[in-house]
C-alpha positions as CSV (number, residue, x, y, z in Angstrom):
1,M,-30.1,23.5,21.8
2,R,-31.3,26.3,19.5
3,V,-31.7,29.2,21.9
4,D,-32.3,31.6,18.9
5,L,-35.6,29.8,18.3
6,L,-36.8,30.7,21.8
7,T,-36.6,34.5,21.0
8,D,-38.1,34.4,17.5
9,V,-41.6,35.7,17.0
10,V,-44.4,33.0,17.2
11,D,-47.1,33.8,14.6
12,G,-50.4,34.8,16.1
13,L,-49.2,34.7,19.7
14,D,-49.5,38.4,20.4
15,E,-53.0,38.6,18.8
16,S,-54.3,35.6,20.8
17,L,-53.0,37.1,24.1
18,A,-54.4,40.5,23.2
19,A,-57.9,38.9,22.8
20,V,-57.5,37.2,26.1
21,D,-56.4,40.4,27.8
22,G,-59.4,42.3,26.3
23,F,-61.9,39.8,27.7
24,D,-60.1,39.8,31.1
25,Q,-60.6,43.5,31.4
26,V,-64.3,43.0,30.9
27,L,-64.3,40.7,33.9
28,V,-62.8,43.4,36.0
29,G,-66.0,45.5,35.7
30,G,-68.3,42.6,35.4
31,L,-70.6,41.2,32.7
32,L,-73.9,42.5,34.1
33,R,-73.7,45.8,32.3
34,P,-70.4,46.1,30.5
35,Q,-69.3,49.6,29.6
36,P,-69.1,50.1,25.8
37,A,-65.3,50.6,26.0
38,R,-64.8,47.3,27.7
39,A,-67.5,45.5,25.7
40,A,-65.1,45.6,22.8
41,G,-63.2,42.9,24.6
42,L,-66.1,40.6,24.1
43,A,-66.2,41.2,20.4
44,G,-62.4,40.7,20.2
45,L,-62.7,37.3,21.9
46,A,-65.5,36.3,19.4
47,D,-63.3,37.4,16.5
48,A,-60.3,35.4,17.7
49,V,-62.3,32.1,17.6
50,A,-64.3,33.0,14.4
51,G,-62.7,30.2,12.5
52,S,-63.2,27.5,15.1
53,P,-66.2,25.3,16.0
54,L,-66.9,27.7,18.9
55,A,-67.6,30.6,16.5
56,G,-71.4,30.6,16.6
57,R,-71.8,30.1,20.3
58,V,-69.2,32.6,21.3
59,A,-70.5,35.3,18.9
60,E,-73.9,34.9,20.4
61,A,-72.5,34.9,23.9
62,A,-70.5,38.1,23.2
63,E,-73.6,39.8,21.8
64,K,-75.8,38.8,24.8
65,S,-73.1,39.7,27.3
66,A,-72.6,43.2,25.8
67,A,-76.3,43.7,26.2
68,G,-76.3,42.5,29.8
69,A,-78.6,39.6,28.9
70,A,-76.2,36.6,29.1
71,D,-77.1,33.4,30.9
72,E,-75.0,30.5,32.2
73,D,-74.6,28.9,28.8
74,H,-73.3,32.2,27.4
75,F,-70.7,32.5,30.2
76,M,-69.6,29.0,29.6
77,A,-69.1,29.7,25.9
78,L,-66.9,32.7,26.8
79,A,-64.9,30.6,29.3
80,A,-64.4,27.9,26.7
81,A,-63.2,30.4,24.1
82,R,-60.7,32.0,26.5
83,T,-59.4,28.5,27.5
84,A,-59.1,27.5,23.8
85,L,-57.1,30.6,23.0
86,L,-54.7,30.0,25.8
87,G,-54.5,26.3,24.8
88,S,-53.5,27.4,21.3
89,V,-50.8,29.6,22.8
90,H,-49.6,26.7,24.9
91,D,-49.4,24.4,21.9
92,A,-47.5,27.0,19.8
93,L,-45.0,27.6,22.5
94,V,-44.5,23.9,23.2
95,E,-44.0,23.3,19.5
96,R,-41.3,26.0,19.5
97,V,-39.6,24.5,22.6
98,E,-39.6,21.0,21.0
99,E,-38.0,22.4,17.8
100,A,-35.4,24.2,19.9
101,V,-34.4,21.1,22.0
102,G,-35.0,18.6,19.2
103,R,-37.2,16.4,21.4
104,A,-40.4,14.5,20.3
105,R,-43.7,14.4,22.0
106,D,-46.1,11.5,22.2
107,E,-49.4,12.9,21.0
108,A,-51.3,9.6,21.1
109,A,-54.8,10.2,22.4
110,S,-55.6,8.6,25.8
111,A,-58.8,6.9,26.5
112,P,-60.8,8.3,29.5
113,A,-61.0,6.2,32.6
114,A,-64.2,4.7,33.7
115,G,-65.5,6.4,36.8
116,A,-68.6,7.1,38.9
117,E,-71.0,9.8,37.8
118,R,-70.5,13.1,39.5
119,P,-73.4,14.8,41.4
120,V,-74.7,17.2,38.7
121,N,-76.6,19.4,41.3
122,L,-73.3,20.3,43.0
123,L,-71.6,21.2,39.7
124,T,-74.7,23.3,38.8
125,A,-74.5,25.1,42.1
126,A,-70.8,25.8,41.6
127,R,-71.5,27.1,38.1
128,G,-74.2,29.4,39.4
129,W,-71.9,31.0,42.0
130,L,-69.2,31.5,39.3
131,C,-71.7,33.2,37.0
132,D,-72.8,35.5,39.8
133,L,-69.1,36.4,40.3
134,A,-68.7,37.2,36.6
135,R,-71.8,39.4,36.6
136,A,-70.4,41.4,39.5
137,G,-66.8,41.5,38.3
138,W,-63.7,41.8,40.4
139,Q,-64.5,45.4,41.3
140,G,-68.0,44.4,42.5
141,I,-67.1,41.5,44.9
142,D,-68.1,41.7,48.5
143,H,-68.0,39.3,51.4
144,E,-71.7,38.3,50.9
145,L,-71.1,37.3,47.3
146,V,-67.8,35.5,47.9
147,G,-69.2,33.8,51.0
148,G,-71.7,32.1,48.7
149,A,-69.0,29.6,47.7
150,A,-68.7,28.2,51.2
151,P,-71.7,25.9,51.3
152,V,-71.0,24.7,47.7
153,V,-67.4,23.8,48.6
154,S,-68.5,22.1,51.9
155,A,-70.9,19.9,49.9
156,M,-68.3,19.1,47.2
157,L,-65.3,18.2,49.3
158,P,-66.7,14.9,50.7
159,E,-67.1,13.7,47.1
160,P,-63.8,12.2,45.9
161,S,-64.7,12.9,42.2
162,L,-65.3,16.6,43.0
163,R,-62.2,17.1,45.1
164,R,-60.3,18.9,42.3
165,P,-62.9,21.6,41.4
166,A,-63.8,21.9,45.1
167,T,-60.2,22.7,46.0
168,L,-60.0,25.2,43.2
169,L,-63.2,27.0,44.3
170,D,-62.0,27.0,47.9
171,G,-58.7,28.6,47.1
172,F,-60.3,31.1,44.6
173,A,-62.9,32.1,47.1
174,A,-60.2,32.6,49.8
175,E,-58.2,34.9,47.5
176,L,-61.3,36.9,46.7
177,A,-62.3,37.1,50.4
178,A,-58.9,38.5,51.3
179,S,-59.4,41.3,48.6
180,C,-63.0,42.4,49.6
181,P,-64.4,44.8,48.9
182,G,-63.4,44.9,45.3
183,A,-64.2,48.5,44.8
184,T,-61.3,49.5,47.0
185,L,-58.7,47.4,45.3
186,E,-55.7,49.3,44.1
187,R,-54.4,46.4,42.0
188,V,-56.4,43.6,40.5
189,P,-54.6,40.3,39.6
190,V,-56.5,40.4,36.3
191,R,-54.9,37.4,34.4
192,R,-54.8,35.2,37.5
193,W,-58.4,35.6,38.6
194,A,-59.6,35.2,35.0
195,D,-57.6,32.0,34.7
196,L,-59.1,30.6,37.9
197,W,-62.6,31.7,36.9
198,S,-62.5,30.2,33.4
199,R,-60.9,26.9,34.6
200,A,-63.4,26.6,37.4
201,M,-66.3,27.1,34.9
202,L,-65.0,24.4,32.6
203,L,-64.6,22.0,35.6
204,T,-68.3,22.3,36.3
205,L,-69.1,20.6,33.0
206,P,-69.7,16.8,33.5
207,G,-66.8,15.0,32.0
208,A,-64.5,18.0,31.6
209,D,-62.2,16.8,34.2
210,Q,-62.6,13.1,33.5
211,A,-59.4,11.2,34.3
212,T,-57.5,9.4,31.7
213,A,-56.9,5.7,31.9
214,V,-54.0,4.6,34.3
215,T,-51.5,2.0,33.2
216,E,-48.7,0.3,35.1
217,V,-45.0,0.6,34.2
218,T,-41.9,-1.4,35.1
219,G,-38.4,-0.2,34.7
220,R,-35.7,2.3,35.9
221,L,-36.5,5.8,37.1
222,L,-33.7,8.4,36.7
223,P,-34.5,11.6,38.7
224,L,-33.5,15.0,37.2
225,G,-34.5,17.4,39.9
226,V,-37.2,18.6,42.3
227,D,-39.5,21.6,41.7
228,L,-40.7,22.8,45.1
229,H,-44.0,24.8,45.5
230,E,-44.6,26.5,48.8
231,H,-47.8,28.1,50.1
232,A,-48.6,29.5,53.6
233,T,-50.6,26.4,54.4
234,A,-49.3,23.7,52.0
235,V,-46.2,22.5,50.3
236,Q,-45.7,20.3,47.2
237,A,-42.6,18.7,45.7
238,Q,-42.7,17.6,42.0
239,V,-39.8,15.3,40.9
240,H,-39.0,15.4,37.2
241,A,-37.4,12.3,35.9
242,V,-36.6,10.1,32.9
243,F,-38.3,6.6,32.9
244,E,-36.6,3.8,31.0
245,P,-39.0,0.9,30.5
246,A,-37.8,-2.6,31.2
247,D,-38.9,-3.8,27.8
248,G,-36.4,-1.5,26.1
249,T,-38.9,0.9,24.5
250,T,-38.4,4.6,24.2
251,P,-37.6,6.4,27.5
252,R,-40.3,8.8,28.7
253,L,-40.4,12.1,30.7
254,V,-42.5,11.6,33.8
255,R,-43.3,13.4,37.0
256,A,-44.0,12.3,40.6
257,G,-45.6,14.6,43.1
258,V,-46.2,14.7,46.8
259,S,-48.1,17.3,48.8
260,A,-48.7,18.0,52.5
261,P,-50.4,20.6,54.7
262,K,-48.1,22.9,56.6
263,P,-48.1,25.5,59.3
264,D,-46.9,28.9,58.1
265,T,-44.0,28.8,60.6
266,V,-42.3,25.8,58.8
267,V,-40.2,27.2,56.0
268,G,-37.0,26.5,54.2
269,A,-35.3,23.1,54.7
270,G,-38.0,22.2,57.3
271,L,-40.4,21.6,54.5
272,W,-38.8,18.3,53.6
273,Q,-39.8,16.9,57.0
274,L,-43.4,17.2,56.0
275,L,-42.9,15.5,52.6
276,R,-40.4,12.7,53.3
277,P,-42.7,10.3,55.0
278,H,-44.9,10.2,52.0
279,M,-42.4,9.5,49.2
280,S,-39.1,7.4,49.3
281,L,-38.2,9.0,45.9
282,L,-37.0,12.1,47.8
283,A,-34.3,10.2,49.4
284,A,-33.1,8.8,46.1
285,V,-33.0,12.4,44.7
286,S,-30.9,13.5,47.7
287,E,-28.5,10.6,47.4
288,G,-28.2,10.7,43.6
289,R,-29.7,7.3,43.0
290,A,-32.0,5.7,40.5
291,M,-35.1,3.8,41.5
292,E,-36.5,0.5,40.2
293,L,-40.2,0.6,39.6
294,D,-42.5,-2.5,39.5
295,A,-46.0,-2.0,38.1
296,M,-46.1,1.7,39.2
297,P,-49.3,3.4,38.1
298,V,-48.9,6.3,35.6
299,T,-51.4,8.5,33.8
300,A,-51.3,9.2,30.1
301,E,-50.0,12.7,30.9
302,G,-46.9,11.2,32.5
303,D,-47.8,11.6,36.2
304,L,-46.7,8.7,38.4
305,I,-49.2,7.8,41.1
306,W,-46.5,7.1,43.6
307,D,-46.6,4.0,45.7
308,D,-43.5,3.3,47.9
309,A,-44.4,-0.4,47.9
310,R,-43.7,-0.6,44.2
311,A,-40.3,1.2,44.2
312,T,-36.9,0.0,45.4
313,Q,-33.6,1.9,45.6
314,G,-31.4,1.5,42.6
315,E,-27.8,2.2,41.7
316,P,-26.1,5.6,41.8
317,A,-27.2,7.8,38.9
318,D,-25.5,11.1,38.3
319,V,-28.1,13.7,37.3
320,F,-25.9,15.4,34.7
321,A,-25.0,12.0,33.1
322,T,-28.8,11.4,32.9
323,A,-29.3,14.8,31.3
324,R,-26.6,14.3,28.7
325,V,-27.4,10.7,27.8
326,A,-31.0,9.8,28.5
327,L,-32.8,13.2,28.4
328,P,-32.3,13.9,24.7
329,T,-33.9,10.6,23.7
330,A,-36.9,10.8,26.1
331,T,-40.4,11.6,24.7
332,A,-42.7,14.0,26.5
333,A,-46.3,13.0,27.4
334,P,-49.3,14.7,25.9
335,V,-51.2,17.3,27.8
336,A,-54.9,17.0,28.6
337,P,-57.0,19.6,26.8
338,V,-58.2,21.2,30.0
339,D,-54.7,21.6,31.2
340,R,-53.2,23.3,28.2
341,H,-52.1,26.7,29.5
342,P,-48.8,28.6,29.0
343,A,-48.2,28.6,32.8
344,R,-48.0,24.8,32.8
345,I,-45.0,24.7,30.5
346,A,-42.1,23.1,32.4
347,V,-39.7,21.3,30.0
348,P,-36.5,19.7,31.4
349,V,-33.5,21.0,29.5
350,L,-29.7,20.9,29.9
351,M,-27.8,24.1,29.1
352,E,-24.1,24.2,28.4
353,G,-21.6,26.4,26.7
354,Y,-22.9,29.7,27.9
355,A,-21.5,32.9,29.3
356,V,-23.0,34.4,32.4
357,E,-24.3,38.0,32.6
358,E,-25.1,39.3,36.1
359,E,-27.3,42.3,36.5
360,D,-29.2,44.0,39.3
361,D,-32.4,42.2,38.3
362,G,-30.9,38.7,37.9
363,V,-28.8,36.3,35.9
364,T,-28.8,35.8,32.1
365,F,-27.1,33.0,30.1
366,R,-25.6,34.3,26.8
367,F,-25.2,31.9,23.9
368,A,-23.9,32.4,20.4
369,G,-27.5,32.3,19.2
370,G,-29.1,34.5,21.8
371,R,-29.8,35.1,25.5
372,L,-31.9,33.3,28.1
373,T,-33.1,34.8,31.4
374,V,-32.6,32.6,34.4
375,D,-35.5,32.7,36.9
376,T,-33.4,32.5,40.1
377,A,-36.5,33.6,42.1
378,R,-37.9,30.1,41.7
379,V,-34.9,28.5,43.3
380,P,-36.2,27.3,46.7
381,A,-34.5,28.2,50.0
382,A,-34.9,24.6,51.0
383,G,-31.7,23.6,49.3
384,P,-28.0,24.6,48.8
385,L,-28.6,25.9,45.3
386,T,-28.3,29.7,45.2
387,A,-28.2,32.5,42.6
388,E,-24.5,32.8,43.2
389,A,-24.0,29.1,42.4
390,V,-26.0,29.6,39.2
391,A,-23.9,32.6,38.2
392,T,-20.6,30.6,38.6
393,S,-21.8,27.5,36.8
394,G,-20.7,25.9,33.5
395,A,-23.8,23.7,33.0
396,C,-27.3,24.1,34.2
397,L,-30.2,21.5,34.3
398,G,-33.5,23.3,34.6
399,L,-37.1,23.7,33.6
400,L,-37.8,25.8,30.5
401,R,-40.9,28.0,31.3
402,W,-42.7,30.8,29.7
403,D,-43.8,33.9,31.6
404,A,-44.5,37.6,30.9
405,G,-43.9,37.2,27.2
406,E,-40.5,35.3,27.2
407,F,-39.0,31.9,27.9
408,L,-37.2,31.6,31.3
409,L,-35.0,28.9,32.8
410,Q,-35.7,27.7,36.3
411,P,-32.6,26.0,37.6
412,L,-32.9,22.5,39.2
413,A,-29.1,21.8,39.4
414,V,-25.9,23.4,38.2
415,E,-22.4,22.1,37.6
416,R,-19.5,24.3,38.6
417,T,-15.7,23.9,38.9
418,V,-14.2,23.9,42.3
419,R,-10.4,23.4,42.6
420,K,-10.4,22.2,39.0
421,K,-13.0,19.5,39.6
422,P,-16.7,19.6,38.5
423,V,-19.1,19.9,41.5
424,A,-22.8,19.5,41.2
425,V,-25.2,21.6,43.3
426,H,-28.9,20.5,43.4
427,A,-32.0,22.4,44.5
428,G,-33.3,19.1,46.0
429,A,-30.1,18.0,47.6
430,W,-31.6,18.2,51.1
431,A,-34.8,16.4,50.2
432,G,-33.9,13.2,51.9
433,G,-31.8,14.6,54.7
434,T,-28.4,16.3,54.8
435,A,-25.2,16.7,56.8
436,D,-24.7,20.2,55.4
437,K,-24.4,22.6,58.3
438,A,-26.9,25.2,56.9
439,G,-29.4,22.4,56.2
440,V,-29.0,20.9,59.6
441,R,-29.6,24.2,61.3
442,A,-32.7,24.9,59.2
443,E,-34.1,21.4,59.9
444,K,-33.5,21.8,63.6
445,A,-35.3,25.2,63.6
446,A,-38.2,23.6,61.8
447,T,-38.3,20.6,64.2
448,D,-38.5,23.0,67.1
449,A,-41.3,25.0,65.5
450,V,-43.3,21.8,64.9
451,N,-42.8,20.6,68.4
452,V,-44.0,23.9,69.8
453,L,-47.1,23.7,67.6
454,R,-47.8,20.1,68.7
455,E,-47.5,21.1,72.3
456,R,-49.9,24.0,71.9
457,A,-52.4,21.8,70.0
458,G,-52.2,19.2,72.7
459,R,-53.0,21.9,75.4
460,L,-56.0,23.1,73.3
461,L,-57.3,19.5,73.0
462,R,-56.9,18.8,76.7
463,K,-58.9,22.0,77.5
């Protein structure tokens, strides 16, 4: 692992991000009548893609937007340019990570899957609302404007092919509604809302979100760890793993995800109760076992479409043995163009031979070739892994991410010495159940909360 490469300057990175930031500031005030000072951000975006096939359209879009005369096609060109710039940042950072870890990526283009045509009228309606949003800007939003998304989302959700953009629009509109009126906002999440807006714009183009062909794989799945994402009303667990094909071909890095709605009173270890019934893989992670897959569907991007009927429990498989033996030889799947964004970088890596530096603001691993910040804030409370365990570890398996201008390590599991013996602590150790006292107490509290909610729901229904 060449940690020094992760701190070296990436050519063109700062310039690309500066162009994105300049355009994002324009969205704060809106594209209806951009102020001259902020209109410079439009020109900067056009200059940044001047050598690309987008050059002509983006230059025209920037000029029209600066004059307050842009239409939907111009807004789409600006969203595409911003997405392309962040995609180039993603590719440069991933290339740097692959150079540092010495791991290859499968860049074979995947054929799109055949699917039903999407209702163009609904996509057009969604695009119209997003354009109105861009004209008003984040400081110009109000409940009437944001509420315009509700009928569009309601019409899109029943269409399975539109579920992804509909969910994005619904969540985006909810965030905006909670921040109305925009004129009184003390702090605007500039990058986040611009990300959501530009992504939503692209997803309104027919074919932009066309799924890639799904194949079936048979072989052994070796879990590495669980990345848990929690929201007030939803929870998702994403298992990162190495898949070894039965035909002996090159191992692959894959993911398997499961999501569930949740009440805001269910937190911590109680989250696993909502997820376990939908994925047997969580029990394998908790027990430290491999799984045997038989014709399991997988996308070209390495996402398993999990089906419990096609998976059986395998032999014990130590996570750190997998990380030391199988992980270095595994290839990463390509990333779909619409998904290329620095925030999506999550590369499984094993770190060893470091010294730990503890500071008030967190933990840092120090190597001979440099330092790497550990993002202990991403360690979920739904497991035994803690910042203290990370600080006393000798080996750490985690996800290499990029945030706020630097690479960070999100721990999934650590290996520490207890009474002269190596002991592993996993973030997902309670995923399939636990006898740990703290985990049992947390699960009982969550069970009690769920039972109370069910009783109250039953009373309401009876009334």
